[in-house]
C-alpha positions as CSV (number, residue, x, y, z in Angstrom):
1,M,24.3,21.3,19.2
2,M,24.3,22.2,22.9
3,S,25.8,20.5,25.9
4,N,23.5,19.3,28.6
5,G,26.4,18.9,31.0
6,L,27.2,21.0,34.1
7,P,28.7,23.4,34.3
8,L,27.2,25.1,31.3
9,L,29.4,26.1,28.4
10,P,29.1,29.9,28.2
11,S,29.7,31.8,25.0
12,D,33.0,33.5,24.6
13,D,31.5,36.9,25.3
14,G,29.7,35.6,28.4
15,Q,26.3,36.8,27.0
16,K,24.7,33.4,26.4
17,P,24.4,31.1,29.4
18,N,24.9,27.9,27.3
19,L,26.9,27.9,24.1
20,C,25.0,26.5,21.1
21,A,26.5,25.4,17.7
22,Y,24.2,25.8,14.7
23,A,24.4,24.4,11.2
24,R,25.6,27.2,8.9
25,E,22.2,27.3,7.1
26,A,20.3,27.5,10.4
27,D,22.5,29.9,12.3
28,P,20.5,33.0,13.2
29,A,23.7,35.1,13.4
30,Q,24.7,34.3,9.9
31,N,21.3,33.7,8.2
32,A,18.8,35.7,10.2
33,G,16.3,35.9,7.4
34,R,16.1,32.2,6.7
35,A,17.4,30.4,9.8
36,H,13.9,29.7,11.3
37,D,12.6,28.4,8.0
38,V,15.6,26.2,7.5
39,K,15.2,24.8,11.0
40,R,11.5,24.1,10.5
41,Q,12.2,22.4,7.2
42,A,14.9,20.2,8.7
43,F,13.4,19.4,12.1
44,G,9.8,20.4,12.1
45,G,7.9,23.2,13.9
46,D,8.6,22.2,17.5
47,D,11.9,22.3,19.4
48,G,13.4,18.9,19.7
49,C,16.5,17.1,20.6
50,E,18.6,14.0,19.8
51,F,20.9,12.9,22.6
52,L,24.4,12.3,21.4
53,E,26.9,10.4,23.6
54,A,29.8,12.6,24.6
55,T,32.3,9.9,23.6
56,L,30.8,9.9,20.1
57,V,31.0,13.7,19.8
58,R,34.6,13.7,21.1
59,Q,35.6,11.1,18.6
60,A,34.0,13.0,15.7
61,L,35.7,16.2,16.8
62,R,39.1,14.5,16.9
63,Q,38.5,13.3,13.3
64,A,37.1,16.6,12.0
65,S,39.2,18.7,9.7
66,G,39.7,22.3,10.7
67,D,37.0,23.9,12.9
68,T,34.0,22.3,11.2
69,L,32.2,19.2,12.4
70,R,30.2,17.7,9.5
71,M,27.1,15.7,9.9
72,T,24.5,14.1,7.7
73,I,21.1,14.0,9.3
74,T,18.0,12.2,7.9
75,P,14.7,11.3,9.6
76,E,16.2,7.9,10.3
77,T,20.0,8.5,10.8
78,L,22.6,10.9,12.2
79,E,26.1,10.4,10.9
80,F,29.4,12.3,11.5
81,L,31.6,12.7,8.5
82,A,35.4,12.9,8.5
């Protein structure tokens, strides 16, 4: 997930111009050897995006337990889990 809003959301260390949140399995910092393969398997070979309304994301974050936002994504649906 990455915001398309302005101003950009920089990473805590200021090294990345726009903060990006990855699924654990597809996070290159935590799973460098397989992150690209996991991303391709889940989303295909090309970059892509699904626009999520900010109000929907805020609501899901309020209902999330701890610091993890859980989602189920299929080719037809995207659902936030409590």
